[in-house]
C-alpha positions as CSV (number, residue, x, y, z in Angstrom):
1,Q,-19.6,3.1,64.4
2,V,-17.5,0.2,63.2
3,M,-20.5,-1.4,61.5
4,D,-21.5,1.9,59.8
5,G,-17.8,2.3,58.7
6,Y,-17.8,-1.3,57.3
7,R,-21.1,-0.7,55.4
8,G,-19.8,2.6,54.0
9,M,-16.5,0.9,52.9
10,S,-18.5,-2.0,51.5
11,T,-20.7,0.3,49.5
12,R,-17.7,2.2,48.2
13,R,-15.9,-1.1,47.3
14,N,-19.0,-2.1,45.2
15,Q,-19.0,1.3,43.5
16,V,-15.3,1.0,42.7
17,E,-15.8,-2.5,41.4
18,S,-18.7,-1.4,39.3
19,E,-16.6,1.5,37.9
20,R,-13.7,-0.9,37.2
21,N,-16.1,-3.3,35.3
22,S,-17.4,-0.4,33.3
23,I,-13.9,0.7,32.4
24,V,-12.9,-2.9,31.4
25,S,-16.0,-3.2,29.3
26,F,-15.3,0.1,27.6
27,I,-11.6,-0.9,26.9
28,E,-12.8,-4.3,25.5
29,Q,-15.3,-2.5,23.3
30,I,-12.6,-0.1,22.0
31,V,-10.2,-3.1,21.3
32,K,-13.0,-4.9,19.5
33,E,-13.8,-1.9,17.3
34,K,-10.1,-1.3,16.6
35,K,-9.7,-4.8,15.4
36,E,-12.8,-4.6,13.3
37,V,-11.6,-1.4,11.6
38,F,-8.1,-3.0,11.1
39,M,-9.5,-6.2,9.6
40,E,-11.8,-4.3,7.3
41,A,-8.8,-2.2,6.1
42,F,-6.7,-5.4,5.9
43,Q,-9.3,-7.1,3.8
44,R,-9.6,-4.2,1.4
45,V,-5.8,-3.9,0.9
46,D,-5.5,-7.7,0.5
47,S,-8.3,-7.7,-2.1
48,D,-6.7,-4.8,-4.0
49,I,-3.2,-6.6,-3.9
50,R,-4.7,-9.9,-5.2
51,G,-6.5,-8.2,-8.1
52,T,-3.8,-5.8,-9.1
53,F,-0.9,-8.3,-8.8
54,G,-2.8,-11.1,-10.6
55,K,-3.8,-8.7,-13.5
56,M,-0.3,-7.3,-13.7
57,T,1.8,-10.5,-13.5
58,G,-0.5,-13.5,-13.8
59,G,0.8,-14.6,-10.5
60,S,-0.7,-14.2,-7.0
61,A,0.0,-12.1,-4.0
62,W,-1.8,-11.7,-0.7
63,L,-1.3,-10.5,2.9
64,E,-1.0,-12.8,5.9
65,I,-1.2,-11.8,9.6
66,E,1.5,-13.6,11.6
67,N,-0.7,-14.1,14.7
68,H,-4.5,-14.0,14.2
69,E,-5.0,-14.1,18.0
70,D,-3.2,-10.8,18.6
71,V,-3.1,-8.9,15.3
72,F,-1.6,-5.7,16.9
73,A,1.4,-7.5,18.5
74,S,2.3,-9.5,15.4
75,G,3.3,-8.4,11.8
76,V,1.8,-8.5,8.4
77,M,3.6,-10.4,5.6
78,L,3.2,-9.8,1.9
79,M,3.3,-13.2,0.2
80,V,4.1,-13.4,-3.5
81,K,4.0,-16.1,-6.1
82,F,5.1,-15.2,-9.6
83,P,4.1,-17.3,-12.6
84,N,6.4,-20.3,-13.2
85,K,7.6,-20.2,-9.6
86,T,6.9,-23.3,-7.5
87,V,6.5,-21.7,-4.1
88,A,5.2,-18.5,-2.6
89,R,7.7,-16.3,-0.9
90,E,7.7,-13.5,1.5
91,S,8.3,-10.1,-0.1
92,T,11.7,-9.8,1.7
93,A,13.0,-12.8,-0.2
94,L,12.4,-11.5,-3.7
95,S,14.8,-10.2,-6.3
96,G,15.2,-6.5,-7.0
97,G,12.7,-6.4,-9.9
98,E,10.2,-8.6,-8.1
99,K,10.4,-6.5,-5.0
100,T,9.8,-3.4,-7.1
101,I,6.6,-4.9,-8.5
102,A,5.4,-6.2,-5.1
103,A,6.2,-3.0,-3.3
104,T,4.5,-0.8,-5.9
105,V,1.4,-3.0,-5.9
106,F,1.4,-2.9,-2.1
107,L,1.8,0.9,-2.1
108,L,-1.1,1.4,-4.5
109,A,-3.3,-1.0,-2.5
110,L,-2.6,0.9,0.7
111,Q,-3.3,4.2,-1.0
112,S,-6.7,2.8,-2.1
113,L,-7.8,3.2,1.5
114,K,-7.2,6.9,1.6
115,P,-6.1,8.1,-1.8
116,S,-3.7,11.0,-2.2
117,P,-4.3,13.6,-4.8
118,F,-0.9,12.8,-6.5
119,Y,1.9,10.4,-6.3
120,L,5.5,11.0,-7.1
121,M,7.5,7.9,-8.2
122,D,11.2,8.2,-8.9
123,E,12.4,5.6,-11.5
124,V,10.2,2.9,-10.0
125,D,10.6,1.0,-13.2
126,A,14.5,1.2,-13.3
127,H,15.1,-2.4,-12.4
128,L,12.3,-4.0,-14.4
129,D,12.6,-5.7,-17.7
130,A,10.6,-4.5,-20.7
131,Q,7.7,-6.8,-20.1
132,N,7.2,-5.9,-16.5
133,T,7.8,-2.2,-17.2
134,E,4.9,-2.3,-19.7
135,R,2.7,-4.1,-17.1
136,L,3.6,-1.6,-14.4
137,S,3.0,1.4,-16.6
138,K,-0.4,0.1,-17.5
139,V,-1.3,-0.2,-13.8
140,L,0.0,3.3,-13.1
141,F,-1.9,4.7,-16.1
142,E,-5.1,3.1,-14.9
143,R,-4.6,4.5,-11.4
144,S,-3.9,7.9,-12.9
145,Q,-7.5,8.2,-13.9
146,D,-8.3,8.9,-10.2
147,N,-5.1,10.5,-9.1
148,Q,-2.2,12.4,-10.6
149,M,0.9,10.4,-11.2
150,I,4.2,12.1,-11.5
151,V,6.7,9.5,-12.6
152,V,10.4,10.0,-13.3
153,S,11.4,7.4,-15.9
154,L,13.8,6.6,-18.6
155,K,11.6,3.8,-20.0
156,D,9.9,4.3,-23.3
157,S,6.8,2.3,-22.4
158,T,6.2,4.4,-19.3
159,I,6.8,7.7,-21.2
160,S,4.5,6.7,-24.1
161,K,1.5,6.5,-21.7
162,A,2.0,9.9,-20.2
163,T,-0.3,12.8,-21.0
164,L,2.5,15.4,-20.3
165,V,6.2,14.8,-20.5
166,Y,8.9,17.0,-19.2
167,G,12.4,16.2,-20.5
168,V,15.6,17.5,-18.8
169,Y,18.9,17.4,-20.6
170,P,22.2,19.2,-20.3
171,R,23.4,21.7,-22.9
172,E,26.7,23.6,-22.3
173,G,26.6,22.7,-18.6
174,V,23.1,24.0,-18.0
175,S,20.0,21.9,-17.6
176,Q,17.4,22.4,-20.4
177,V,13.7,21.5,-20.1
178,V,11.5,20.5,-23.0
179,K,7.7,19.9,-22.6
180,Y,5.5,17.6,-24.6
181,K,1.7,17.7,-24.1
182,N,0.0,14.6,-25.4
183,P,3.2,12.8,-26.3
184,A,1.2,10.1,-28.0
185,Q,1.0,12.5,-30.9
186,V,4.8,13.0,-31.0
187,P,7.1,10.3,-32.3
188,L,8.8,8.6,-29.3
189,A,12.2,8.9,-30.9
190,Q,11.8,12.7,-31.0
191,I,10.9,12.8,-27.3
């Protein structure tokens, strides 16, 4: 009886060990697939950032993973090097206008993975100089060919690229709305 019990327990132990190995193998496969999906998305976003940022500023920007051994336990850094700057900096160490450009390019790159039907941006160009506002508005206009962009802006270069402009202004304490379709045909001073 003891021998039969031992054989039965030995058989059950082998079954449990086999089930454990099967589960471990399954988990390893899931982790591998998860990393492959992440790295594919990471490469697509990184490529989009590099292309858009380079075209927009003439500088360079890219993503870096803090720890390649364990990508899910580490962070991702957005590194940026503007033209005429000697060193690349992490996006958290940029000035206000530089952060705006880097963050907008990053947002658009992320959205390229799974585009939204529309984007709402509230004065994203407020802290930019005229040259960078023009560059950003060109990028937003290009992206608006595939998605609808709703942009709140006070900058002429952004408004001039719009296909539809709603203006809101006060009159006698009440907000008034004016609409311009195809504002390129209307003098900007009138808008």
